[in-house]
SEMI-826509 format. One record per residue: residue in three letters; z, y, x of N, C-alpha, C in turn. Coordinates in steps of 0.02 Angstrom, whole numbers, plus 50000, padded with zeros to 5 digits. Example, Ala and Ser with C-alpha at 12.3 -4.5 7.8 and 13.67 -1.06 7.14 Angstrom:
<pts>
ALA503904971650660503904977550615503904983550660SER503544988850642503574994750684503945000250645
</pts>
This chain:
<pts>
UNK481244897450205480704898350170480694893450123UNK480634891450067480774884450034480074880550042UNK480044874250059479764869550051479254866849982UNK478674867149975478374863549939478184857149959UNK478664854449890478834846549897478344842949842UNK477904848749819477194845149774477004843249803UNK476574834749762476044830049795475224836049798UNK474844833549850474174838649826473954838849765UNK473684834649740473504832649667473804839749618UNK474584838349634475034843949600474694850249601UNK474914853849683474434860649694473934862049658UNK473584858049693472744858549644472584858049577UNK473024854849521473074856149469473454864549453UNK474044865749496474294871049476473884876749471UNK473254875849533472914882149563472274885549529UNK472244875249469471784878649432471834881349365UNK472454878749344472984882749301472914890549288UNK473064889249367473394897549373472564901649366UNK472074899049400471244904349378471404903249314UNK471234897849275471024895649209471594902449182UNK472074903449171472634906649145472304916149147UNK472144918049218471924924349223471044925149231UNK470604921449225470374921949160470184922049085UNK470734919349058470914919648999471294927248984UNK471654925549027472184933448996472184938449027UNK471814938649100471924945249145471154948849149UNK470594946049124469974945749117469794952449072UNK469954948949026469834952748966470094959948966UNK470924960648996471204968449013470694973149053UNK470274968949104470154973349151469304975149135UNK469084981349142468414984449166467984977749198UNK468324975749237467794971749297468194967749325UNK468224960449327468394955449353467954953049395UNK467824951949493467634947749510467484940349531UNK467194938549562466884932649578467744930249626UNK467754923449616468484921049659469064924449664UNK469134931149629469794933349629470424927649604UNK471074926749676471484923149685471894925949633UNK472224923149591473124927149571473564922149548UNK474204921749612474624916849601475254918849594UNK475374914549511475914916749466475554922749421UNK474964920849393474734926149392475394931049281UNK475644926249268475804925749227476414931949218UNK476394933849291477024938549324476404947549338UNK475694947049305475474952549331475454952749254UNK475684961749273475174965649185474644969849212UNK474314972249190473644976449179473804980449100UNK473824986649101473754992049054473234994149068UNK472764995449022472225001348997471484997749050UNK471125001849010470644994149013470224996649081UNK470205004649102469555006249135470005004649233UNK469984996849245470504993649292470104986549328UNK469744990349380469274984249406469434981249465UNK469444976049491469564970549536469314969049566UNK468854968149644468344966949635468344958449674UNK467734954949711467624949049740468284949049781UNK468474941949780469004940049835469254942949861UNK469664946049798470364948749812471074943849780UNK471474943649813471984942349792472554947149783UNK472854940649735473474945949690473984939649675UNK474634943749731475274936349727475924940649683UNK476054937849617476684939449590477214936149576UNK477854936949551478364933649573478904936149513UNK479284931549487479684931249430480024939349445UNK480414940649479480954945349514480314952049547UNK479694952149572479354956449594478764956949565UNK478734957849482478064955549470477624962649497UNK476824963049469476414966749482476094970549440UNK476194976449448475734982349378475424984949409UNK474834984549345474174988949385474124994549306UNK474164999249301473775006149254473875008749260UNK473015008649219472755016649181472975019349128UNK473365024449141473435028149076472745031149012UNK472785031448974472245030748914472785036948880UNK472435041248848472805048048815472545048848761UNK473025050648728472735053248643472165054048617UNK471645057048669471115060848652470645057848694UNK470735051648734470075047348723470415047248815UNK470285052448845470295052048935470745048448951UNK470345045249013470975040949038470815038649110UNK471495037749149471415037549242470825027749237UNK470825027649304470485023249312470655020049388UNK470795011949407471145008049441470435005749503UNK470215007249537469705001649564469974997549634UNK469834993349630470114988749719469494985949706UNK469264988349801469054984549805468884976249830UNK468534974049847468474965849890468784964949923UNK469004960149942469354956150003470024959850014UNK470624962349967470994966549964471804959249949UNK472214963649974472694957049972473304965749944UNK473554961249890474114963849860474644959949828UNK475264960649874475664958749866476044959149798UNK476924955249814477144955049762477774959649753UNK477944963649689478134970649686477684973949683UNK476964975949684476604979849713476384985549635UNK476524989749635476424996149581475924999749590UNK475204999749548474905004949534474645008749479UNK474845016149472474835020049425474595026349439UNK473945026949372473275029949370473365035949302UNK473355041449317473265045449255472475050349262UNK472345049149329471515051449359471545048349379UNK471475045749427470935038449466471385036049519UNK471315029949566471795026449588471135022349612UNK470815023549693470245016049752470595016549806UNK470645008949779470975005049847470075003049875UNK470025004749929469285000349957469264994450000UNK468784992049995468644983250033469214983550090UNK469564976950072470174974950137470674978550167UNK471004978950104471554984950127472074979450113UNK472534980550145473164974950122473784980550081UNK474004976350021474744982750003475344976750004UNK475734977750048476484975250055476934975650011UNK477234969449998478104969249954478184977449914UNK478024977149847478474984549833478074989949848UNK477494990449899477134997349857476894999849791UNK477135004349814477075009149741476455014549760UNK476105016349712475275020749713475405022549649UNK475715031449617475645033549593475325042149589UNK474455043749553474355049349574474635054049505UNK475135055349502475545059949438476195059349450UNK476525065249444477125067249417477605063249391UNK477155061049304477055059649266477815063849180UNK477655069249230478095072849195478075080749189UNK477865083949173477965093749208478395092949212UNK478605100649282479075103149294479535102849256UNK479225106049199479545110149165479835109149084UNK479045107349059479065103049006478995094849001UNK479665090548983479835085549000479645081448951UNK479345084648890478855081048855478235078048878UNK478065084448922477055081748959476975074648991UNK476625072848945476865064148963476485062149043UNK476045068149071475775064949148475835071249202UNK476085080749169476145080549225475625081449305UNK475765087349291475225086649384474675078149398UNK474255077149407473885074249447473265073549477UNK473245072349541472625070549580472415064149605UNK471985062549620471835054749630471725054449692UNK471795049149689471845045949759471575039349785UNK471525041249870470845034949905471025033249956UNK471285024049957471475023449997470695017750041UNK470655021950127469965017850135469775011750151UNK469425008150171469335002050173469844999750257UNK470084993650261470424990150298471114994950296UNK471434997950255471915001050266472544996350252UNK473154996750293473814992050277474274996950241UNK474504993950202475055000350176475794997150168UNK475984999450215476574992150227477254990450170UNK477794987550165478234985150121478714992150083UNK478764992350008479014999550017478515006850024UNK478025007550019477885011450062477775019349976UNK477805021649964477455026749911476945030049934UNK476355030049911475895034449889475955038249849UNK475795043149863475775050849824475115054249803UNK475265055749737474585058549709474225065949756UNK473495063049751473145067649789473015064249865UNK473345059949891473095057649960472415055049972UNK472485054350030471855049950023472135047350100UNK471965040650105472365037950172471475034050214UNK471285035550245470715034550289470555028850325UNK470265025850338469875019450350470435014450410UNK470515009150402470905006950446471555008750457UNK471715014850433472445017750443473035013050438UNK473675012750443474325009950463474655013750418UNK475035013850371475705016850367476325011550326UNK476785014250368477515010450405477915010950339UNK478255005550356478695003050287479185007250248UNK479155006950200479765012350167479585019150181UNK478875022250198478725027850191478535030750139UNK478565037650141478485043150077477555045150084UNK477305045150060476555047850095476255055250031UNK476325060750060476185064050027475685071550064UNK475275067250102474675070550128474255065850175UNK473805068550168473035063350192473555062250281UNK473005052550291473145051750355472515051850352UNK472455053750433471825051150476471465045850468UNK470935040350488470755036850485470865031350573UNK471045028250550471355024250615472235027750649UNK472375031350596473215032450620473515025350596UNK474235029150618474945026350623475205029350580UNK475675030150543476105034750497476665030850471UNK477225035450481477775032250444478155039050440UNK478795036850412479275042250382479115044850314UNK479435048150278479945054350250479925061050262UNK479425064050240478735061250224478425058150274UNK477715056750267477445052550310477225055250365UNK477175055750419476715059650480476385056650533UNK475765055750560475525053550611475955052450679UNK475985044550687476485043250726476035043550810UNK475645037650808475025039450871474355035450822UNK473745033050845473245031050839472985024850862UNK472655020650819472465015950849471785016650907UNK471945010150947471555010050994470905008450981UNK470205014150961469565010950933469095007750972UNK469375007051027468745002551069469184995751086UNK469474993551022470014986751003469524985050957UNK469424978450939468944977050907469394974050842UNK469504977650779469744977150732469594970450688UNK469764963250657469444959650594469744962750534UNK469364960950504469394962350447469704956150387UNK469694958550333469954950550299469254949750281UNK468704955250277468264953250239467614947450298UNK467644950150359467484945550432467944936250420UNK468654936950405468754935250380468584926350347UNK468244929550309468054926450252467524928150232UNK466954926950288466214927850269465974922950250UNK466044917350273465864912250227466234907550198UNK466544913050114466724910350076466724900650081UNK466384899050067466394889850045466914886950134UNK466664888450163466934888950246467584888750220UNK467874894850213468574895050211469044891750163UNK468694891050110469144885250047469144879250089UNK468674876050099468654869150155469234870350194UNK469374874550225469914876450293470594875650273UNK470504882050190471144880950186471364876650142UNK471014872150117470974866550069471314860450129UNK471104860250159471364853450249471924855250276UNK472254861850277472554863550268473384864250252UNK473074864450134473534860350118473754855650111UNK473204849450120473164843450147473664841450160UNK473824845250223474284842150308474704845150254UNK474804849550262475684852450240475884847750181UNK475394846150138475794842750081475674834150097UNK475364834450152475404824550177475874820550148UNK476274817050116476854813450121477274814550041UNK477024821050028477564822649938477384818149892UNK477804816149867477724814649793477984815149720UNK477844815049692477924815649617478994814249601UNK478874812749637479574810049618480104815249648UNK479784815349712480154817749765480104827449736UNK479504829549713479584835749685480184838049642UNK480114831749609480714831949550481194831249537UNK481414826649620482064827649644482024835349668UNK481744837449679481924846949723482004850449699UNK481534847949637481834853549584482364851949528UNK482684847549535483074843049466483944844449514UNK483824840349572484534843549621484224844949692UNK484224850249701484064855449755484604850149830UNK484394853449895484954850749939484744856250009UNK484934854350043485044859350113484274859650132UNK484044851550142483294852550190482634854950127UNK482904857250073482444860650017482234865850051
</pts>
């Protein structure tokens, strides 16, 4: 993992710039963008189609080689799909969400790197000029965790607290509290419902305190960093970087 050589004040300025960029360029593309939604590298986030909603305290992380794409298809006749992302969700690098009908991601969900969620075939089996093909809405329940490079196909309903393993292709419903994996994905086991599950919304129940804790951790991690040292790491990187 590459060390962050930025001094603390430069990290804070970067965060402020990312927030202002997102509010200026991404918010107008959304039907709703909640409060304290965090975008990391928002210039690598692509939002297409007006019916996209991202609720409070969700975090979206993008990178230059792993853009995040959220698309709500809008047809010539005025009909459109919609994407609804709940509160306290985590959207990681390379995630693609494509909706011709509707994709609903409920509160506290986590989508790992390169997850693809698509509610359409995007072409008819016989008429390849038909742009959507068969489509059926997708719903991902509260606190679900979708693993790296998993694909969620049309019509799937994933239950609350369910876990989908990395690389899985999900073509059928996954029940609540199930751990599923494979191609096509099937249930491997169930979570022990007697054990408490801590969600992101519980973790962030007091946003002010959470921000303060993160700020203190950041300050400690970057303690001693200088502007000259950060510039050196960019222009003349070495093994310790």
